N, C-alpha and C positions, 0 to 999 in steps of 0.2 A: 599467458593468454589463452583464450578459448573462443571457439565459435559458439554464439548463442543467438538464435533466432535471425540468423542473416548478418548478425554484428560481431565485430571482434572485440571481445571484453577483457579486461584483467581480472584474474582471480584474486591476486595479491601484488602488492608493492613491496612492503618491507616485512610482510607476516601478518596473518589473519589475527593471530591473538594481539598482537600489538596495536592494528588498526582498530580491533574492538574496544581497546582500552581507551585509546585516543578518543574516540566517539563518546564512550561513557563517562570520560572525566575531563576532556578539553573540547577539541572539535575537529571534525574531519569533513573530507569533500569526497563525493561520488559523481563520476560521470555516469548518468542515466539517460543519455540521449537515445538509448534504444527504446525508451518508453513511447508509446504512441501519443501523439498531441493533435487534436483536431478542434475547430472552431465551427459553431453554428450561429448562423444569423437569420433574423426574420421573424415576423410577427407570430409564426406557428412554432417557433424553436421550443418554447416552454411545453405545449401540449404534446409535441412529437417526442422530447426527452421524457416527459412523464409517461408515455406511453412504454418507453424502454425500461423503466425502472420502478421498484415499489415503493420508493420514498416520495414524500410530497416536496418537490421542487418549488411549488408555488410560495412556500415558506421562507425561502431564501431571499436575502437581501442583495443589493448590488456588491460586488467586491467580496464575496462570501462564498464559501466551498462546503460541500459534504462528501462523505464517503459512501458509496453505495454500489450496487450490482447491477448488472445487465440479466435480466431473466429470459427463459426461454417458454415454450409453450406448456412444457411438463412442470414448471416450476422451478427447474434447475437453473444453475448460474453460468452464463456464457461468459461474463468476465466480472472482474471487479474494477472499479473505475472511481475517479475523483472528478467532481463536476464542480466548475466555477461559474458563478452568475457574474459577468462582468458589468453589464449594463442593460438592464430591460430585456432586449431581445438578443443579446450576444452571450454566447455562452462558450467555455473552453472545456474539453473533456480531455482526461490524462488516462490512457489505458495501457494494457501490458503487451510488451512487444510480440511474444509468442502468439498473441491473438490479433496482431496488426491487421492482416489481410481479412480474417474472419470477420472482426469488428466493423471494418470499413463496408463489407458487402452487406453485413446486416443493417448497418445505418442506411445505405442507399437502397435496401429492399424495402423500408419502411417509409423513406422520405416522400415518395409520391402518394401516401395515403393522406398526407396533410396539403391542404391547398390554401394560399400559394405554398410550395415545397419550401422548407428551409433551406439556406445555403450551406454545403458541407464545404470547409476548406481544411485539407489535410495539410498540417504543417510539420509532420515529422522530420521529413528530409531538409527542410529550410530552416530548422532551430537546432539549438543544443539545449540540453537540461542539465543542471548541475545541482545535486542536493548538498547542502550544507548544514551538517547535524552536530549536536553535541551542547553541553551546558553552556558553553562560551560562544556558540556560533553566533546567536543574535546579536552580542556585543560587539564581536569582532565585525561582523557585516555591517552593522550600523556605524562603526567607527571608520571602515574602510571607505564606504561610500560618501560619508560626510566628508571626510579629508580629501576625496576626488571631486567633490563639487557637484554630487547626483542632483538632479532637478525633478520634482514630482511632475508626471505627465498623465494625461487620460488613457484609459477610462477609470484607473482606480488610483487617481493622486490622493494620497494619503498622509497622515500626520508622519511623525518620524518612524522609522522601521521597528524600534522597540515597541511602539504603541499600536502595531497591527495585530489584531486579535489571532488565537488559535484557529486555523481554517479560515484566515482573512487573506486578502491579497493587496499587493501594492504595485504600481506601475510607475516607472521613473526613468529618466536620462542618464546614463554614466558614460562620460567621456564620448558623449555623442551617439551611444549605443541604446537602444530601448531595451530595458530590463522588467520583466515579469516575476514578481517574487509572491510565491504563495507559501504561507506559514504552515507546511504541511512536511510530512516525512515518513520513512518505513523503518525507523530505528527505536522508537520508543522515547526518544530525545526531543527537545525542542530544535528549531532551525527552520530554514526556508529552504523551498526548491525554486532555482531560478532558470528561466527561460530567456534565452538571447538568440539572435541571428546567427545561423550555423558560422558564419565567416568572423564572428566575435567570439567564439567558443574559448579558442586556445587563449586568448588576450585575458578572458576573465579568469579562466583556469590558472595561468601562471601568477595573476595578481593575488589569487586567494593562496597560492603556495608560498609567494613571497610574504604574505602577511602571517605565514605559520602554520596553516592548514595541514593536516595530515591526509595525504591522497589513499584512498580505501578502494578496495575491490570487491568483486562479486561473493568472494568467500566471507568476508566481514559482514556485508549486507545481510546474508542469510543468517548468521549467527545473532546479529542484532535483532532482526526480525522475529526471530524464533524466541529469543529471550523476552521480547515485547508481547510474544503472544499472538503476533499479526498472521493472516493467511496469506498463502503463495497459491496463486492460481495453478491447476495441474497438481497440486498436493492437497491442500485443505479445500479447495474449491474446483469443482467441476461442473460439467453439464448434468450430471446424474446428482448433484449434491443440492440441497435446498437450503435457504438462507437461514431458517428457523434451527434445524440440526447444527448448522455451521456456528451457531452462537450469534447470529447477526439479526436476530427477530428484531432489535430496536430499531433497525433502518427500515423495517416493513411498515408503513403506513396503513391507516384504516381505508385508503382508496382501493377500488376494485376496477379501475379503467387502466389497467397495466398487463402486459403479456404473462400469462401464468398466474394471474391473481387468484383465480378461484382455488387452485390446487394449494397455493400457498397460505391463503387464508383459512383453508380446512386444516391444514397441517397446525397452523398456528393455533387454532381453536382445539383441535384434539390433542395437541402435543406431539412431538417427534418421537420415533422409535430409537434413536441413538442420539448421542451427542458429542460434539468435539470437545475433548478434555485434556488437560496438560498431563504429562508423565514425567516424573522426577526421579533419576536412578539414586538409591540409598548406598550404593558402593561404585567402585571405579568401573569405568566402561564409556565407550562411545556409542550412543544409539545412533541408527540410521533408518531413513525411509524405508520402509518394507519389514522391519523387524517386528515379528509377533509380539503382542502385549499378552500375557497370560494372568489369569485370576485362578487360584486353586488347581493349577496345572493345566488348565484348558485355554486355548486359545480364543479371545474375546474380541479382538481387533488386531491391527496393525498400525504401525507408526506412519504418519502422513509426512511428517519431518522429525529430524533427530540431529542434533549437534552436541558438541561439547562447549559448555558456556564457560568462558574464562570470568566473567562477572561472578557468577554463583560457584564455580569450582566443582561442577559436576554435570554429568550429561542429562539432557532435557529434550523433550519432544512433545508430539501432539499425536492424537489418535481419536478416532470415532469408535466410541463405546455404547453398547445397549445401555437404556437409559437406567436399568437396576444398578449397573456398576458406575455410573457416570456421577459419582459422589466423591468431592475431595477428601482426601484422607484414607480412601480404599486402597488396602495393600494389593499390590500386583507384582509383575515381574516382566522383564524384557529378555527375551531369546537373543542374546548376541552369539553369532555362530555356534548356536544349539545349547549355548549355557545360560540357563535363568538367572538374571541379575536382579536383585530385589530392588523394587521401586514402588512409588505412591502415585495414585492418581491426585491430580491438584487441578486448581483452575488454570486458565492460561495466563493469568496475572503473575508469571514467575517473579518479575523484579519487585512489584509491589507487596508481594507476599513475604519476599526476604529481605526488605530493607525498609 
């Protein structure tokens, strides 16, 4: 166990490598209750949220979600989030534990700029969130809830769980417990993230274990998200990082009525000076955050994240590189304890590039 953002979190249960393999080949569960969860209600909720993010939330339909970022006045990233439109003027936001207090203060700072101000309900302490991930996750969940007689309920009463689209949501009652299920995750695999009242969390966790799920900790979660090329706030994303250089230009709409829009639109038009790329070792070694990335013997960047990938059986990581070096296939090296280990610059699509 380890302290993380005020929460006591498991690093591993039976071992990081085994937990990673379980999620890549079967299904695993993660207690991610440390993630922030808040709801917004009211007729001005949409324009309020549109002011905070560069994406066009007006295109979202009910019971659908998108991944996006909260921007600051300099065009940097305050946090990366998932936003669900539950119904018309009712929204759910999931944000990072390390930014919980900062984000809540940011929301409150801007609420009064909209009249009538949207209602903010912070549900982080009142709910539990469990991520169910892996190629078998959806089938097992659908079977489990069906056997237990789950019934659809508003606001996102939907077809069978298997029919919920990626980044879609479903709400239902299971054994009298209200369940929110979003088809999202942080592993590169299919699955759902389930939110239930805090008092029901242990019941749901035990039921998933009884159904054969492998419990997974923070260690496996980090390896899985790096293998999938996914950002972690404080590593690939910071207040000084703009979404264009981070490879998130696809979530920046043509809108100009959001915080930092002018700077972000200019960078988008001119092109960034650096880009976030993948790094794959060509020899044995375990890359870590902060290790220098070398080209022709000169440091051109440093790893923002680095892990040993049991799926690819080699060390991988991510790094911001000057645009002239940010091309897949460029030979480089990673200095591990002062020794340069041969590597290649790649895209961040590690799994798709190798499978």
